[in-house]
C-alpha positions, 0 to 999 in steps of 0.5 A: 789572490792567485787562482788556478787556471780552469782545465776541461773535464776531458783532460782529467784522469777518470778515477774508478769508484765502487759502484753503488747498488742503485738500480732504475726500474724500467717499464717492461719489468713492472707490467704485471704490477697493480696500478697503485704500484705502477703510478709512482714508478711511471712518474720516476721513469718519466723523469729518469728515462732519456727523451726518445729512448725506447729500451734501456740496454745498460746502466750507467753509475757515476760519482759527481764531485767538486773542488776543495782547493788543494785539500782534494775533492768533495762529494757533490751530495744531495744536489739536483743535476741534469745529465746528458748522455749523447742525445739522451737527457736526464733532468733534475736527477738528485745525487745521493748522500755520497754524490752517486747516481745511476742512470739507465741509458739506451746504449750498450756498454761498448757504445761510445758516449759523451757525458755532460753535467749541469748543476741546477742551483737553488736560486734557479740557474743551471750551470754547465759544469762538466763534459767528456770526450766520446768513449765506451759507456763502460768506461764511466761505470764506477768513475768520478766526474769532477764538476767545475764547482768550487768550495769557497769560504769568504773572510771579510777583513778590515785594513788591519786584517781584523775580522768583521763579525756580523757582516753580510756577504752578498754574491750576485750572478750578473749574467742571470741577474739573480742573487746567488748567496746572501750570508751573515758572517759569523763571530769568527768572521767567516761565511762558512762554506758555499758552492761557487760554479764556473759555467763552462758554457760561457763567461760568467760574471759575479758581483761580491758585496760585503755589507757591514755596520759597526753596531747591529742592527743599524743600516749596513754599509757597503765596504767591498764591491767587486765584479769579476769573471767567475774564474777569479773567485776560485781558490785553487790553493791555500797560498792565496788566502790568509787561512787555508780554504778561505778567500780574503775580502779586503774591506774599506774599514779603517781606524782613527786613533786618539792616543790621549797624549799627542791627540786627545779628547778633553772637556771644556776645562782641559781635563781628558775625558774618561769612561768610568763606572756606569758612565760611558763616553764614546766617539762615533761617526754618522753619515746621513743618519747611518752609524759608520763606526764603532761606538768607541769608549773614551778612556784617559782622553784616547780611543780607537774608532773603527770606521766603515767607508763606502767601498770603491767598486772593483777596488778591493780595500779602497773606500772613502767617506767625505760627508759625515759627522763626528760625534761624542756622546755622554751616556749614563747607562742605568737610567739610559741618559744620553747627551750629544756633547760634540758634533762636527761635520767632516772633522778629519776631512775625507776618510780614505785610510787610517788616521793616526794623528787626528786633531784634538777635540774639546767636548761640551762637558765639564768635570765638576765638583759641587760643594754645599756650604752652610751660611758660615762657609763651612762644608755641609754634610747632607744625606738628602741631595737631589740633582735633576738632569735636563731633558730627561727630567731624571733625578739623582738622589745622593748625599754629600761627603762627611770628611776630608777633601770631599767634605760637603761635596756631592757624591757622584758614585751612582754614575762614576762608581765607588773606586777612585780611578780617573775621577774621585767619587765627588768628581764627574764630567757633566754635559754642558751642552746637548747638540749645542743646546746649553744644559741647566741642572736643578739641585735641591738639598734638605737638612733635617727634613727642611729644604735649604737649597733649591737652585739651578746651575749650568756647567757651561759657567764653570769659569766663574766657579772656584776649583780644587786641584784644577777641577772646577768646583761649584760652591753653593750656600745653603740656608743653614746657620750655626745657632747658639742657644742660651737656656736660662731659669727664671732668675737668669741663670744658665740651666745646669745639667742636661736639657733636651731642646726641641725647635719647631718649624710650624710651616713645615711641621718639622721638629728638631731636638738636640741636647744642651748641656750646662745651659749653653750650646749650639748646632746647625739649623735650617733658617726659618721664621716664627719658630718656637721651642720647648725643653724637657728638663728634670722629668717635666716635658715640653716646657715653653719659655717665658720669653721669647714666645717665638724667634727667627733663624736668619743670621750667621751670628744668631744667639737665641736666649730663652728663659723658662719657668724654672725655680728654686725649692728651699727645704727646712727640716724640723724635728717631730714637733716642728719647733727645732730646725735639723741642720745640714742633712743630705737632701736628694731628688731622683728623676725618672728620665735617663737624662738627669742624675740624682739632684743633691741639695745645697745646704745654706748654713746661714739660713739653715735650709736645703736648696734644690736649684732649678726645678720646673714649674708643675714638676712633682718631686719626692724630696728625701732627707738623709744624714750625710754619708761623710758624717758631716751632719751634726750629731750623726757622725757615728758610722751607723748613723751616716747616710741613713734615711730621715724622712721625705715629702712630695712637693709640686712646684708652682710658678715661683720659688717655693719654701717648704718644711719637712718634719723628721722623727727626731723627738724626745722619747718618754719612757715609763717602767712597768712591771711585767704585767703592766702594773706599777712597781711598788715604791720600794722597787721604784726607789732602786730602779735605774734606767741606762740609755746610750745616745749612740748617733755620735762617735762618742756615745753619751750614756744616761743613768737615771734612778727613775721609772719615768723619764723623758730624753730630750734630743739636742743635735748640737750636743749629739743627743739625737733620738729618732723614731725607728732607730735602735738604741742601747737600753737596760733597766736595773731593779735592785741592782738586777738587770730586768730588761735589755734589748739584745740588738738595741731598743728600737724607738717607736714612731713619735706618734705612738706617744709614751713608751711603756716598758714592761720589765721582768719584775713580777708581783709575789706573795709570801706566807709563813707557816708553822713547822707542821705546816698547819698554821700560818704565823701572824705578825712576823716581819718578813724580809727578802734580800739578794745580792745585786749591783750597787747602781747608785755607787757605780758611775766610774765605768758605764761601759762595764755597767752595760756589760754586767752579767748579773742578769744571770741571776734573774731566773733564780729571782723569779722562783725564790721561795720561803726556805731558809736555804734560799734566803740565806743563799741570796743574802750571801755576800760571796755570791759571784758570777 
């Protein structure tokens, strides 16, 4: 730095200035004031009145200023000074906000006077900062006096001219053995402006010290310490500084640079260390417990460490550090876990400057993959894995991957983040040692709420592990097995359809349920002994096996066969009289649970039974019988007869196979024809009564045409003649060739339990009386005959379909009201009556 040579004040040109309106009051002008008014004035006069003065002959107004380099002068504002005018001394006088002060002096304006100024600094030392030559007192009025005080802004810099934020600059007056300033450097690296005096009375020596630490609030390190003449601290122009108005203090702060290529920091497996996510790996230097460097983050094996060395006295920028420790720390930020993974004394020798090619370092960490396997050696995806970190006893709760290369691998995302940058989510550099103490971790894993792994491992043993793409991989086998189950019924057949199997671990109180389809299935299960199992099957729950009652899982090739009390149901379907078997129906059982669809019986044509296989004991089931929807039921192939409900029964399965009968309303209906009022038909009408019935359950309807008033129709499935209670059949009754009964939508047969079917037809009893012409006398002994036209049923057999569609019923209403008038008789005897 270049400093300007100090000149005496007498050689400077005095510059006039506007005289401020400040006056000092003397005692003679205030003699009449009250004591209350006089006392403060007296005190002021005692301060301002020169020693030995009696009267004030004139006032002296002067402006004090100090140096601001080449930027000009600054007002010495609001400062305490002592001023001497010849022999008159004015102590502890304060300048105003613009550096002016007014003194009442005992000299005439024409008297020659000499003015001297002392700056009374706040640290208790007065500095002689100005004196003038003798000259008339009037020359000083309105003038500026430049004091040998300099405005200084210090800027401590390291060897790369980088600022040192939060450093502390300390300046000491060696002559007075007093600290002048102790200033904290701001974030901009500057101290801010301070006033530095140069005492004209003699040589002053100042010591400037810069104290700095890379990380506050650790103990400060001396990085600059220079003692020199006060004049050496005076910046006189901007050319001597890095920035105008500031004085550079070159400090003994250097750089150690690892570039990650030629010089690097790696783990024990030869993988460059890298900070990522919540993991910070950093290097630093300590000396006697004091942090001497930045805690520099390591990325891709490289970092730059700014280190403070102890400054050499009076040799700016020079320093050295020879007794220190180079350290590397592993820190997981969120839980505040920190391990010292490297420690070495004086790694770089004496540090007295920048080190650009430091020796490569192998830290006590191992980039680690932990992969969990089942007993078959297959990756195991788990959601509940815990890893306990040593010393801190802190547990990381995590999981393992489910697919691809990370399948079964522990997820370290909580430490290294979720993005794949330097480390994949299943890779993490784990500390192997802490300050030379081997670290052992504990890992536990649960599967289906059962602990299947509880082991410890030490990354220092990585050489015995396998690896993935060069990264050490610890493979741990869990107590998890692939188990095959075979579920059998009582007859040793695999259970059909779905069965929900539940395996119970008694000692842990854990139940694991899963679906088995077709009686054979498997899955991974935790190992265990004394296990039990039950199944849910076809609406029966918690079915215990007949054998075995318990089993163990402890082998990779385990196959467990369980036999359950599940049996067959054979259903025989009979007619209403329980005499004749009804063949080949469609039997069904519906289940309430959603796992099982409707079960359809298998028909055994030889045994003529309907078989429901594999129904659990104690199950209660509603068995329903239908005609087959495909028309396959004999005697029921007509479209309207397909898929129709025939009957049902409720059965409860015992602990064995079960045979049961179901009776359906297939029967032999007996029909008796009666008159409309329920009376018997007269014999002459019985003889001309015809019943027409169609057995319509087959595709070709069989018609029965019978001349009777009392008939039983026998069902015969093999002949396609099937009469079922509740079903509708075509039925007409003709009396004397006249349709006297017809059900428009077919006659619905009643339930067989109703007995004989009495069919009241539209035939009514009538009485005819023949009177004389006058109408006064009946004529006895006459033979009366009533005739009508009708269908000759007895000779009509060629076309039953035509018979069934006859419209002769249109005569019925006339027959009911027939009278004795010849016209009516003749009309109904007419042979030409047509419809």
